[in-house]
N, C-alpha and C positions, 0 to 999 in steps of 0.2 A: 621687888624690884614686875616688871610686867608685862605681860603677857597679849602679843597682838597675832592675831587671827584674819589672816582672808580665804574666807574658802568660798572658791567657786567652780564652777563642773565640770569640770576636767582639773586643777590642782587648789591645793590647800598650801597656803603658803605664813609659816611664822613669822613674827623675829620673835624675842624676847630686851629688852633699853632695862637698862637702872640709867641710878643717876651721871655716871658718862657717859649715855647713849648705846648704839645697840650693841650687847652682848655674842648676841648665837640664833644662828637663821635654819631653816630649812627650806625647799617645799616640795613637792611629793604628789602622789597623784589622789585625785579624793577618792580612787578604789583601795587603796593602800591604807596603811597602818598611819594616821598621817604624823603624831604623837611622841614616836620610838622615840625620837634624837633628847625630851623631858625628864626621862627620867628618873634623872638629879636635879629637876629646879625644881621640883613638884613645888616645898615647904618652905621654898623661898618664895613663891608668886604670889603679890598682893594685890592683881588685880588682871582683869582678860579681859580684853575689847575685840570683841570681831566688827568683822565685815563678811557678811553675806550677800549671793547668791542665786543658791545651793537651792533645790528643796524643800519645802518645808521635811517635808522628811528624811534627809537630811541633817538637815539642821539640829532636829530634833538628836536621831544620830549621834550626833558632833556632844551637842547643850549636855545629854548624861554620860555621853565619855568623860567630857570636862568635869561633869557635877559629881562621879566620881575619880576622882585625880588631883581634882585640891579643893583649896579647904577657901575661896575663895564663890562670892558670888560669879554670874556671865554675863557681861553687859553687850547692849547687840546697839552694838553703830547703822543708824539710818541716815536716807539723806533729808538733809535739812533747807530750808529757807532758807539761812543765809547764816555762815560762821567763820568770824576776822576779816569781813572785809568783801567778804564774796556772797554773792547771790544768787537762787536759782531760776531758773525763767519756767521751772513750775508749778500750775498755776495746787499744781494736787499734789507735793513732792516728794510723798507715799509714793507713788511708780515709776518715782529715778530710780536704778539700780546700785544700791547702792557707792559699789566698785565706782562706782563712774564718778557717786559726789566726791569720795575720795584720795581718787585722783584726782581732778581739780584744785581738790585743798591740794596737795602736796606742791600741785604745778603754783598755783596762786601766793605761796608761803615761801614756794619755792624763787621767784620775780618781779611778786608785783607788780604784774604789767601782761600784756594780752597775752594772749600764751593760746594751742589744741594743744590739747592733749591722745594720743593714739594710744588705747590699749589694745596690741591684738591676739587677744585668748577664746575659747573656743566661738563665744563671738569679739568680729570688729566695732568699736566704737569709736567717734572722733566726737569730739567735746572744743567749743571755742569759746574762747570765757573774753568781754577787752580792760580795755586800763583799769576802768570801771571795776572792776571787780565784776561787771554784770555776763554769767552764765548767756551765751546767743542761739543756744541753740545749737543741735548735735544731727549724728547719724547709729543706727544699729546697725551693722550688717550681717551676715554666718563667715565665722573663719572658715579656715581653709579644708582641717580637715570635715567638719558643719559639712561642708561643699560636696568638699568628697562624697565619703556619707549617702548626704540625696541622692549622686550621680547613680552611684553602687542600691542604693537599696528604694529607688522611685527609680531609676531606668537601667529595668535588672540586661538591659540586653547589651549596654553599654562596658563591653565587661574591658580590666584597665588595670595596668600593674602603677600605683603610683609614682612617682619621682618628685625628687628634692630637687629638683631640676630648672632652670628658673626662665626658658628659653618663653619668649615674646612671636615667635614668629610662628606663620599657620603651620599649622600641621599634614604630617602625611601619611597615620595609622591611626589608630580605636587611642590609642596611648597617645600621641601626642597630641592628640587635638584637648585629651581632656588637661595634659600634665598641662599641654602652651598655653590652653586654657583660661587659666589659674593662673597660672603668672600674666594674662594676658588685662583681665579680670583688677589686680593687687594694681599690677600697674597701672592702669584706671584709676582707682582707687586715688595712687598716691598723687597723677596727675590736679583731680580732682581735691585733696590739699593741698598743694602749690597754688592754686589757683585762688583755695577759700584765706587761703592767710595772706597771699600780696591782697583781694579786695575785702576785706575786713580789717587789713595791719597789723597782723599779728603778729608781736617782735621772736615767739619762738614758740617753736616745736617737740612736742615732748611726747618721746617714745617707750612704752613700755610692753610690760605679756610678752608668750612663750613664744607667737613666731615673728620680733619687731624686727630681729633681723632678715626674714626675707624681705620686709616693704622698706629698711634700712637699703639691702642686695638691691631693691628696685627701685632702685631712684629717690626715699625719702629723704628729706635732706633735715632731719631732723638729731635731738640730745638726747640719746638709749640713758632710760633713769630704771635701772630695778627698784621694783620696790616699794611703785608711786600707789597705792591702793593701802598696806600698808605707813608707809612716812607720811601718808590723809591719820591713819590714827594715830601712832604717835602726838599727829598733833594735837587730837583731840583731849589724848592722854592729860600732855602738857596742861589745860587749861582746867582739871581737876574731875572736877564732877559735871557727865554730860550734865 
């Protein structure tokens, strides 16, 4: 049995997988007890693979927690220059977030054609891969909660109640101006992705992450795939030794 972990800035996701495929999984807030659902499995876990973009202190805390409960080493999977025909555009691959690489790997294994992968998490990442498996580059933008927090903290006189509505018309109150403005920005992101997909001749758009539904509701024509980072880790695990 293999334990796969995607440790983000906001949420931690884990998946147990065996010879027959996924067995169980969960997603919890990163500041909560992240591994409560694994209490009955620790003695059966043979490998642990982790993809993380969390802070070093958060990684060290998770590492200590895993070592205290499992009887196997913890293997960290980072961005790579190449794997399975997928190649990285970064000159220094250590500068790429592991989650982006593993989500791209999952997309590449899924279609073996040109695609975009959009991960709508704490930050929104967009990456493009051509039909030859070459990463063309991408974008990193603040996610919805990050933008809301920035307005509350860095522009203290802009008082507003957050809303999940998706109206993009000009607002007529401060609350509407903020909430409509954030939807308007997201809609512009969607339009940009569609424009690039056409320009680069991308065959598919994959969408993952906690705010995936918001992007889809604002018009992103994409295949929603839960847990793409974990899918990428599972592919690495299937190859044997890192």
